[in-house]
C-alpha positions in Angstrom: -19.9 6.9 10.0 -16.7 8.2 8.6 -14.8 5.2 10.2 -17.0 2.9 8.3 -16.5 4.5 5.1 -12.6 4.3 5.4 -13.0 0.7 6.5 -15.2 -0.3 3.5 -12.8 1.6 1.3 -9.7 -0.2 2.7 -11.7 -3.6 2.5 -12.5 -2.7 -1.2 -8.4 -2.2 -1.8 -8.0 -5.5 0.1 -10.4 -7.5 -1.9 -9.2 -5.6 -5.4 -5.3 -6.5 -4.5 -6.5 -10.2 -3.6 -8.2 -10.5 -7.0 -5.4 -9.2 -9.1 -2.7 -11.1 -7.0 -4.6 -14.2 -7.6 -4.8 -13.1 -11.7 -1.2 -11.7 -11.2 0.1 -15.4 -10.3 -2.3 -17.6 -12.3 -1.6 -15.8 -15.5 1.8 -14.8 -14.8 1.4 -11.2 -15.1 4.0 -10.5 -12.8 6.4 -11.8 -15.2 5.1 -10.7 -18.6 3.7 -7.3 -17.9 6.1 -4.8 -16.7 4.0 -2.4 -15.1 1.8 -4.8 -13.0 4.3 -5.3 -10.2 3.8 -1.2 -9.9 0.2 -1.3 -9.7 0.4 -4.0 -7.1 2.7 -1.9 -4.9 0.5 1.1 -5.3 -2.5 -0.7 -4.1 -0.1 -2.2 -1.1 0.6 1.3 -0.1 -2.9 2.4 -0.4 -4.1 -0.4 1.7 -1.3 0.1 4.5 -2.0 3.8 4.6 -5.8 3.2 4.8 -5.4 0.3 7.6 -3.5 2.7 9.9 -5.6 5.7 9.0 -8.6 3.6 10.0 -6.9 2.4 13.4 -5.9 6.2 14.2 -9.7 6.9 13.6 -11.2 4.1 15.7 -9.3 4.8 18.6 -9.7 8.8 18.2 -5.9 9.2 18.5 -6.2 12.9 18.4 -3.2 12.8 15.8 -3.1 15.8 13.4 -3.4 15.5 9.7 0.6 15.9 9.2 1.2 13.3 11.8 -1.3 11.0 10.3 0.2 11.5 6.9 4.0 11.1 8.3 3.0 7.9 10.3 1.0 6.6 7.3 3.9 7.1 5.1 6.5 5.6 7.5 4.3 2.5 8.1 3.8 1.9 4.4 7.6 2.4 3.5 8.2 0.2 6.2 5.5 -2.8 5.2 7.1 -2.2 1.4 10.9 -2.4 2.8 9.8 -6.0 4.8 7.9 -6.9 1.5 11.2 -6.5 -0.5 13.3 -8.5 2.3 10.7 -11.3 1.9 10.8 -11.4 -1.9 15.1 -11.8 -1.1 14.2 -14.4 1.4 12.0 -16.7 -0.7 14.4 -16.1 -3.6 11.9 -14.6 -6.1 14.8 -12.0 -6.9 18.3 -11.7 -6.3 20.7 -8.8 -5.3 23.1 -10.1 -8.0 20.2 -9.2 -10.5 21.2 -5.9 -12.4 17.5 -4.9 -12.2 17.1 -5.5 -8.7 17.8 -1.9 -7.1 15.9 0.0 -9.9 13.0 -2.4 -9.6 13.1 -2.1 -5.7 13.4 1.6 -6.0 10.3 1.8 -8.2 8.5 -0.5 -6.0 9.2 1.9 -3.0 8.1 5.1 -4.8 4.9 2.9 -5.9 4.4 2.2 -2.2 4.9 5.9 -1.2 2.3 7.2 -4.0 -0.3 4.8 -2.7 0.2 5.8 0.9 -0.3 9.4 0.1 -3.3 8.5 -2.3 -4.8 6.6 0.7 -4.0 9.6 3.4 -5.5 12.3 1.3 -8.7 10.1 0.5 -9.0 9.0 4.3 -8.8 12.5 5.6 -11.2 13.5 3.1 -13.6 10.7 3.9 -12.9 11.7 7.5 -13.8 15.1 7.3 -17.2 14.5 5.7 -20.0 15.0 8.2 -22.5 12.5 7.0 
């Protein structure tokens, strides 16, 4: 039952992220609302951590909470770094842009915060004996 709760939470975050991304691109929110990108990175970190926590729970990995925390953070940051590289490849941003490093740093921070919230939430859902 707990696995389903984590999965449904993860799926809800995915749907919310998809809706906001569609609005963000259609309404140019990524370019006009400075904090919109931060929300999206937070949700991305949240989703990735819930996804991996869901996998750990599904396969009954036997990992401790600390191990799940570390792995969830590592995977979330890795996905965030891959995303930043993807943005460079498709020329959404440029290393020569003065705002590149501060923006990328904040993106990784938001990915990490989202991952932490996801791991703590998933752990609480997993511990409930319903």
